[in-house]
N, CA, C and O atoms as a GROMACS GRO file, in nm:
protein
  364
    1MET      N    1   6.328   5.700   9.865
    1MET     CA    2   6.391   5.788   9.945
    1MET      C    3   6.480   5.664  10.070
    1MET      O    4   6.450   5.554  10.117
    2THR      N    5   6.577   5.741  10.081
    2THR     CA    6   6.663   5.689  10.139
    2THR      C    7   6.701   5.686  10.317
    2THR      O    8   6.699   5.803  10.355
    3VAL      N    9   6.723   5.620  10.398
    3VAL     CA   10   6.751   5.660  10.576
    3VAL      C   11   6.816   5.575  10.644
    3VAL      O   12   6.790   5.455  10.659
    4ALA      N   13   6.953   5.672  10.709
    4ALA     CA   14   7.018   5.605  10.739
    4ALA      C   15   6.932   5.521  10.871
    4ALA      O   16   6.825   5.574  10.903
    5VAL      N   17   6.973   5.392  10.948
    5VAL     CA   18   6.930   5.381  11.088
    5VAL      C   19   7.029   5.357  11.166
    5VAL      O   20   7.138   5.319  11.123
    6GLY      N   21   7.006   5.374  11.273
    6GLY     CA   22   7.097   5.340  11.335
    6GLY      C   23   7.058   5.261  11.504
    6GLY      O   24   6.992   5.158  11.507
    7ALA      N   25   7.097   5.311  11.600
    7ALA     CA   26   7.082   5.138  11.719
    7ALA      C   27   6.942   5.139  11.728
    7ALA      O   28   6.887   5.247  11.752
    8LEU      N   29   6.862   5.019  11.711
    8LEU     CA   30   6.783   5.000  11.767
    8LEU      C   31   6.695   5.030  11.906
    8LEU      O   32   6.769   5.048  12.003
    9ARG      N   33   6.578   5.037  11.929
    9ARG     CA   34   6.511   5.031  12.054
    9ARG      C   35   6.483   4.949  12.105
    9ARG      O   36   6.487   4.844  12.041
   10PRO      N   37   6.452   4.946  12.205
   10PRO     CA   38   6.474   4.752  12.318
   10PRO      C   39   6.363   4.732  12.266
   10PRO      O   40   6.278   4.814  12.232
   11GLY      N   41   6.366   4.571  12.259
   11GLY     CA   42   6.301   4.488  12.174
   11GLY      C   43   6.272   4.507  12.077
   11GLY      O   44   6.193   4.420  12.040
   12VAL      N   45   6.301   4.622  11.960
   12VAL     CA   46   6.326   4.597  11.841
   12VAL      C   47   6.432   4.488  11.753
   12VAL      O   48   6.551   4.507  11.732
   13LEU      N   49   6.331   4.344  11.701
   13LEU     CA   50   6.446   4.333  11.607
   13LEU      C   51   6.478   4.369  11.503
   13LEU      O   52   6.391   4.436  11.446
   14PRO      N   53   6.620   4.344  11.418
   14PRO     CA   54   6.637   4.408  11.281
   14PRO      C   55   6.539   4.378  11.185
   14PRO      O   56   6.494   4.466  11.111
   15THR      N   57   6.501   4.252  11.180
   15THR     CA   58   6.382   4.207  11.095
   15THR      C   59   6.243   4.298  11.097
   15THR      O   60   6.140   4.251  11.049
   16ASP      N   61   6.246   4.407  11.146
   16ASP     CA   62   6.139   4.465  11.220
   16ASP      C   63   6.135   4.626  11.140
   16ASP      O   64   6.047   4.710  11.160
   17VAL      N   65   6.211   4.637  11.080
   17VAL     CA   66   6.164   4.749  11.067
   17VAL      C   67   6.200   4.799  10.899
   17VAL      O   68   6.129   4.878  10.836
   18LEU      N   69   6.263   4.766  10.872
   18LEU     CA   70   6.259   4.755  10.681
   18LEU      C   71   6.080   4.749  10.644
   18LEU      O   72   6.015   4.832  10.580
   19PRO      N   73   6.028   4.611  10.715
   19PRO     CA   74   5.882   4.610  10.696
   19PRO      C   75   5.783   4.687  10.741
   19PRO      O   76   5.668   4.682  10.697
   20ALA      N   77   5.831   4.778  10.848
   20ALA     CA   78   5.735   4.858  10.936
   20ALA      C   79   5.731   4.996  10.793
   20ALA      O   80   5.639   5.037  10.723
   21ALA      N   81   5.908   5.039  10.802
   21ALA     CA   82   5.917   5.144  10.701
   21ALA      C   83   5.797   5.171  10.541
   21ALA      O   84   5.725   5.266  10.510
   22ALA      N   85   5.828   5.022  10.466
   22ALA     CA   86   5.714   5.021  10.395
   22ALA      C   87   5.620   5.018  10.383
   22ALA      O   88   5.568   5.058  10.279
   23ALA      N   89   5.513   4.942  10.539
   23ALA     CA   90   5.402   4.960  10.552
   23ALA      C   91   5.365   5.108  10.589
   23ALA      O   92   5.257   5.167  10.587
   24ALA      N   93   5.478   5.144  10.620
   24ALA     CA   94   5.386   5.289  10.637
   24ALA      C   95   5.443   5.392  10.491
   24ALA      O   96   5.420   5.501  10.544
   25GLY      N   97   5.475   5.414  10.411
   25GLY     CA   98   5.483   5.408  10.311
   25GLY      C   99   5.350   5.409  10.236
   25GLY      O  100   5.299   5.503  10.174
   26ALA      N  101   5.288   5.238  10.260
   26ALA     CA  102   5.210   5.212  10.157
   26ALA      C  103   5.083   5.274  10.265
   26ALA      O  104   4.974   5.282  10.208
   27GLU      N  105   5.083   5.303  10.362
   27GLU     CA  106   4.932   5.411  10.433
   27GLU      C  107   4.894   5.524  10.308
   27GLU      O  108   4.789   5.574  10.268
   28LEU      N  109   4.999   5.533  10.280
   28LEU     CA  110   4.980   5.672  10.158
   28LEU      C  111   4.987   5.687  10.052
   28LEU      O  112   4.967   5.800  10.006
   29THR      N  113   5.017   5.581   9.971
   29THR     CA  114   5.068   5.553   9.843
   29THR      C  115   5.171   5.434   9.823
   29THR      O  116   5.239   5.383   9.911
   30VAL      N  117   5.169   5.401   9.681
   30VAL     CA  118   5.149   5.270   9.644
   30VAL      C  119   5.365   5.238   9.628
   30VAL      O  120   5.435   5.270   9.532
   31VAL      N  121   5.408   5.174   9.747
   31VAL     CA  122   5.529   5.121   9.758
   31VAL      C  123   5.545   5.048   9.657
   31VAL      O  124   5.452   4.971   9.632
   32GLU      N  125   5.665   5.046   9.565
   32GLU     CA  126   5.709   4.965   9.476
   32GLU      C  127   5.808   4.905   9.487
   32GLU      O  128   5.847   4.848   9.385
   33ALA      N  129   5.891   4.890   9.613
   33ALA     CA  130   6.031   4.861   9.658
   33ALA      C  131   6.040   4.895   9.758
   33ALA      O  132   5.993   4.997   9.809
   34SER      N  133   6.144   4.762   9.832
   34SER     CA  134   6.196   4.807   9.986
   34SER      C  135   6.358   4.714   9.965
   34SER      O  136   6.379   4.605   9.911
   35SER      N  137   6.446   4.806  10.027
   35SER     CA  138   6.567   4.752  10.047
   35SER      C  139   6.660   4.783  10.144
   35SER      O  140   6.678   4.903  10.164
   36VAL      N  141   6.722   4.708  10.206
   36VAL     CA  142   6.858   4.775  10.308
   36VAL      C  143   6.960   4.736  10.263
   36VAL      O  144   6.975   4.618  10.230
   37ASP      N  145   7.058   4.832  10.249
   37ASP     CA  146   7.222   4.798  10.251
   37ASP      C  147   7.293   4.870  10.325
   37ASP      O  148   7.281   4.976  10.387
   38VAL      N  149   7.375   4.788  10.309
   38VAL     CA  150   7.508   4.880  10.452
   38VAL      C  151   7.619   4.933  10.350
   38VAL      O  152   7.670   4.890  10.246
   39VAL      N  153   7.634   5.053  10.434
   39VAL     CA  154   7.723   5.179  10.335
   39VAL      C  155   7.810   5.252  10.401
   39VAL      O  156   7.782   5.350  10.471
   40ALA      N  157   7.958   5.192  10.375
   40ALA     CA  158   8.035   5.240  10.475
   40ALA      C  159   8.015   5.177  10.603
   40ALA      O  160   8.112   5.225  10.661
   41ARG      N  161   7.967   5.115  10.676
   41ARG     CA  162   7.916   5.072  10.764
   41ARG      C  163   7.762   5.079  10.846
   41ARG      O  164   7.721   5.016  10.944
   42GLU      N  165   7.703   5.178  10.768
   42GLU     CA  166   7.597   5.189  10.774
   42GLU      C  167   7.460   5.155  10.728
   42GLU      O  168   7.427   5.179  10.612
   43ALA      N  169   7.360   5.088  10.836
   43ALA     CA  170   7.278   5.040  10.744
   43ALA      C  171   7.154   5.195  10.689
   43ALA      O  172   7.098   5.288  10.747
   44ARG      N  173   7.163   5.145  10.552
   44ARG     CA  174   7.072   5.260  10.487
   44ARG      C  175   6.908   5.116  10.417
   44ARG      O  176   6.917   5.018  10.343
   45LEU      N  177   6.798   5.173  10.484
   45LEU     CA  178   6.710   5.170  10.386
   45LEU      C  179   6.662   5.246  10.296
   45LEU      O  180   6.671   5.369  10.301
   46THR      N  181   6.588   5.163  10.175
   46THR     CA  182   6.548   5.197  10.090
   46THR      C  183   6.381   5.205  10.078
   46THR      O  184   6.318   5.108  10.117
   47VAL      N  185   6.308   5.321  10.023
   47VAL     CA  186   6.164   5.270  10.047
   47VAL      C  187   6.111   5.341   9.873
   47VAL      O  188   6.093   5.462   9.862
   48ARG      N  189   6.095   5.260   9.771
   48ARG     CA  190   6.094   5.371   9.626
   48ARG      C  191   5.892   5.312   9.661
   48ARG      O  192   5.813   5.223   9.693
   49PHE      N  193   5.916   5.479   9.613
   49PHE     CA  194   5.744   5.483   9.619
   49PHE      C  195   5.660   5.565   9.525
   49PHE      O  196   5.715   5.668   9.485
   50THR      N  197   5.546   5.543   9.483
   50THR     CA  198   5.521   5.673   9.352
   50THR      C  199   5.407   5.779   9.406
   50THR      O  200   5.317   5.757   9.487
   51ALA      N  201   5.438   5.895   9.340
   51ALA     CA  202   5.370   6.012   9.434
   51ALA      C  203   5.373   6.149   9.295
   51ALA      O  204   5.460   6.211   9.234
   52ASP      N  205   5.251   6.145   9.297
   52ASP     CA  206   5.219   6.234   9.182
   52ASP      C  207   5.319   6.403   9.172
   52ASP      O  208   5.383   6.446   9.076
   53THR      N  209   5.297   6.466   9.308
   53THR     CA  210   5.393   6.591   9.310
   53THR      C  211   5.538   6.599   9.439
   53THR      O  212   5.523   6.539   9.545
   54VAL      N  213   5.624   6.651   9.420
   54VAL     CA  214   5.720   6.662   9.556
   54VAL      C  215   5.672   6.659   9.607
   54VAL      O  216   5.680   6.556   9.674
   55ASP      N  217   5.559   6.762   9.649
   55ASP     CA  218   5.547   6.764   9.788
   55ASP      C  219   5.503   6.685   9.858
   55ASP      O  220   5.510   6.691   9.981
   56GLU      N  221   5.421   6.553   9.762
   56GLU     CA  222   5.350   6.458   9.815
   56GLU      C  223   5.436   6.358   9.888
   56GLU      O  224   5.422   6.300   9.996
   57ALA      N  225   5.560   6.356   9.762
   57ALA     CA  226   5.670   6.302   9.790
   57ALA      C  227   5.716   6.274   9.929
   57ALA      O  228   5.701   6.172   9.997
   58ILE      N  229   5.798   6.429   9.968
   58ILE     CA  230   5.811   6.450  10.089
   58ILE      C  231   5.696   6.410  10.217
   58ILE      O  232   5.722   6.350  10.322
   59THR      N  233   5.630   6.437  10.195
   59THR     CA  234   5.502   6.405  10.283
   59THR      C  235   5.511   6.250  10.303
   59THR      O  236   5.507   6.206  10.418
   60VAL      N  237   5.522   6.168  10.201
   60VAL     CA  238   5.499   6.046  10.230
   60VAL      C  239   5.703   5.936  10.318
   60VAL      O  240   5.732   5.841  10.390
   61ALA      N  241   5.774   6.052  10.232
   61ALA     CA  242   5.866   6.028  10.339
   61ALA      C  243   5.906   6.058  10.462
   61ALA      O  244   5.978   5.989  10.534
   62GLU      N  245   5.855   6.170  10.487
   62GLU     CA  246   5.840   6.199  10.638
   62GLU      C  247   5.758   6.095  10.737
   62GLU      O  248   5.780   6.070  10.855
   63HIS      N  249   5.666   6.050  10.660
   63HIS     CA  250   5.582   5.966  10.793
   63HIS      C  251   5.672   5.852  10.795
   63HIS      O  252   5.690   5.803  10.907
   64VAL      N  253   5.749   5.782  10.667
   64VAL     CA  254   5.854   5.725  10.715
   64VAL      C  255   5.937   5.664  10.785
   64VAL      O  256   5.952   5.557  10.844
   65VAL      N  257   6.021   5.820  10.752
   65VAL     CA  258   6.053   5.886  10.888
   65VAL      C  259   6.059   5.872  10.999
   65VAL      O  260   6.158   5.831  11.061
   66GLU      N  261   5.940   5.907  11.049
   66GLU     CA  262   5.852   5.912  11.180
   66GLU      C  263   5.852   5.775  11.233
   66GLU      O  264   5.908   5.738  11.336
   67ARG      N  265   5.761   5.681  11.122
   67ARG     CA  266   5.798   5.556  11.191
   67ARG      C  267   5.876   5.483  11.204
   67ARG      O  268   5.859   5.399  11.292
   68ILE      N  269   6.004   5.478  11.118
   68ILE     CA  270   6.159   5.449  11.163
   68ILE      C  271   6.192   5.457  11.276
   68ILE      O  272   6.240   5.366  11.343
   69ARG      N  273   6.157   5.638  11.332
   69ARG     CA  274   6.190   5.679  11.439
   69ARG      C  275   6.168   5.632  11.563
   69ARG      O  276   6.244   5.642  11.659
   70THR      N  277   6.009   5.553  11.557
   70THR     CA  278   5.949   5.459  11.663
   70THR      C  279   6.026   5.331  11.681
   70THR      O  280   6.026   5.300  11.800
   71LEU      N  281   6.095   5.240  11.601
   71LEU     CA  282   6.197   5.185  11.624
   71LEU      C  283   6.350   5.196  11.635
   71LEU      O  284   6.406   5.122  11.716
   72ALA      N  285   6.409   5.266  11.576
   72ALA     CA  286   6.537   5.288  11.558
   72ALA      C  287   6.596   5.423  11.578
   72ALA      O  288   6.522   5.509  11.627
   73GLU      N  289   6.688   5.446  11.555
   73GLU     CA  290   6.749   5.614  11.579
   73GLU      C  291   6.785   5.623  11.442
   73GLU      O  292   6.858   5.541  11.385
   74VAL      N  293   6.721   5.748  11.375
   74VAL     CA  294   6.731   5.805  11.216
   74VAL      C  295   6.875   5.910  11.188
   74VAL      O  296   6.895   6.022  11.235
   75GLY      N  297   6.926   5.863  11.132
   75GLY     CA  298   7.035   5.927  11.098
   75GLY      C  299   6.977   6.048  10.940
   75GLY      O  300   6.861   6.078  10.912
   76ARG      N  301   7.096   6.089  10.872
   76ARG     CA  302   7.023   6.163  10.806
   76ARG      C  303   6.937   6.018  10.683
   76ARG      O  304   6.958   5.899  10.660
   77TRP      N  305   6.810   6.155  10.623
   77TRP     CA  306   6.748   6.114  10.545
   77TRP      C  307   6.725   6.163  10.408
   77TRP      O  308   6.661   6.268  10.418
   78GLN      N  309   6.746   6.136  10.289
   78GLN     CA  310   6.661   6.222  10.183
   78GLN      C  311   6.563   6.159  10.089
   78GLN      O  312   6.567   6.036  10.095
   79ALA      N  313   6.472   6.210  10.000
   79ALA     CA  314   6.424   6.177   9.891
   79ALA      C  315   6.431   6.220   9.781
   79ALA      O  316   6.431   6.342   9.767
   80THR      N  317   6.437   6.169   9.713
   80THR     CA  318   6.524   6.170   9.541
   80THR      C  319   6.402   6.178   9.425
   80THR      O  320   6.308   6.134   9.490
   81GLU      N  321   6.376   6.192   9.358
   81GLU     CA  322   6.272   6.160   9.227
   81GLU      C  323   6.314   6.123   9.074
   81GLU      O  324   6.360   6.219   9.013
   82ARG      N  325   6.310   6.048   9.029
   82ARG     CA  326   6.366   6.018   8.923
   82ARG      C  327   6.256   6.077   8.818
   82ARG      O  328   6.133   6.089   8.815
   83VAL      N  329   6.365   6.108   8.734
   83VAL     CA  330   6.316   6.181   8.644
   83VAL      C  331   6.405   6.124   8.488
   83VAL      O  332   6.524   6.145   8.465
   84GLY      N  333   6.322   6.059   8.409
   84GLY     CA  334   6.402   5.951   8.286
   84GLY      C  335   6.463   5.907   8.367
   84GLY      O  336   6.419   5.875   8.477
   85GLY      N  337   6.613   5.892   8.319
   85GLY     CA  338   6.715   5.768   8.381
   85GLY      C  339   6.819   5.835   8.446
   85GLY      O  340   6.937   5.801   8.443
   86ARG      N  341   6.752   5.974   8.532
   86ARG     CA  342   6.844   6.036   8.652
   86ARG      C  343   6.803   6.057   8.737
   86ARG      O  344   6.680   6.059   8.724
   87TRP      N  345   6.857   6.092   8.899
   87TRP     CA  346   6.780   6.064   9.009
   87TRP      C  347   6.832   6.225   9.028
   87TRP      O  348   6.936   6.276   8.987
   88PHE      N  349   6.724   6.285   9.103
   88PHE     CA  350   6.722   6.438   9.138
   88PHE      C  351   6.710   6.436   9.337
   88PHE      O  352   6.620   6.364   9.378
   89ARG      N  353   6.777   6.496   9.425
   89ARG     CA  354   6.739   6.527   9.563
   89ARG      C  355   6.616   6.608   9.543
   89ARG      O  356   6.585   6.661   9.436
   90ARG      N  357   6.553   6.614   9.645
   90ARG     CA  358   6.440   6.658   9.664
   90ARG      C  359   6.407   6.762   9.795
   90ARG      O  360   6.377   6.879   9.818
   91ALA      N  361   6.446   6.579   9.893
   91ALA     CA  362   6.480   6.684  10.001
   91ALA      C  363   6.586   6.579  10.137
   91ALA      O  364   6.629   6.634  10.238
   0.00000   0.00000   0.00000
């Protein structure tokens, strides 16, 4: 999943957001990787995790978004699924 992150809430450090997002995902499933990138002057977090179904993946992604929302403004987000060598948007 990827999520655009905007302004931080008061008292939140930039270094707090990615670990919190990964921890939120890990509460529900196995998190394989997490990273932050800047694309077109926008911070984007990526949290890659395992899920058995699309519905489960969307639940995990929504949980991660809600956790990030407590720390920062949340922009557009999406959940994608890897099938073979390709990624497909699921939410």
